[in-house]
C-alpha positions as CSV (number, residue, x, y, z in Angstrom):
1,M,0.0,0.0,0.0
2,A,2.9,2.4,0.6
3,N,4.2,1.7,-2.9
4,G,7.8,1.6,-1.8
5,I,7.7,5.1,-0.1
6,C,8.5,5.4,3.6
7,E,5.5,6.7,5.5
8,G,7.8,8.4,8.0
9,C,10.2,10.4,5.8
10,G,8.7,10.1,2.4
11,N,11.8,8.8,0.8
12,N,12.0,5.7,-1.5
13,A,12.7,2.4,0.2
14,P,16.5,2.1,0.6
15,F,16.7,-1.6,-0.4
16,I,15.3,-3.9,-3.0
17,S,14.4,-7.5,-2.0
18,K,16.7,-10.0,-3.7
19,K,13.9,-12.5,-3.5
20,D,11.3,-10.7,-5.7
21,G,12.7,-7.3,-6.6
22,T,10.2,-5.3,-4.5
23,P,11.1,-2.3,-2.3
24,F,12.0,-3.2,1.3
25,L,10.2,-1.4,4.1
26,E,9.6,-2.5,7.7
27,V,6.2,-2.7,9.3
28,H,5.8,-0.7,12.5
29,H,2.7,-1.1,14.8
30,V,1.5,2.4,15.9
31,K,0.0,0.9,19.0
32,P,2.3,-2.0,19.9
33,L,1.0,-5.5,20.0
34,A,2.3,-5.8,23.6
35,E,0.0,-3.0,24.5
36,E,-3.0,-4.8,23.0
37,G,-2.6,-3.0,19.6
38,D,-4.3,-4.6,16.7
39,D,-2.4,-6.5,14.1
40,T,-4.2,-4.7,11.3
41,V,-3.2,-2.5,8.4
42,E,-4.9,0.4,10.1
43,N,-2.5,0.1,13.1
44,T,0.7,-0.1,10.9
45,L,3.1,2.1,9.0
46,A,5.5,1.1,6.3
47,L,8.9,2.6,7.4
48,C,12.4,2.6,6.1
49,P,14.8,1.0,8.6
50,N,16.0,4.4,9.9
51,C,12.5,5.7,10.6
52,H,11.6,2.4,12.2
53,R,14.5,2.7,14.6
54,K,13.7,6.3,15.2
55,S,10.1,5.5,16.1
56,H,11.4,3.0,18.8
57,F,14.5,4.8,20.1
58,G,14.4,8.4,18.8
């Protein structure tokens, strides 16, 4: 759904999957599963690895 664009910074995905040639983004749960967040598309963002780390540790 993100079409290879990071939903955090808006940049193109930094890597291409060797398996199928698709852009590589990581899934981030807005409300963590450990806090009873839903495992649904509505509760997720497609982030580049940098934005994903920033969302957890930044």
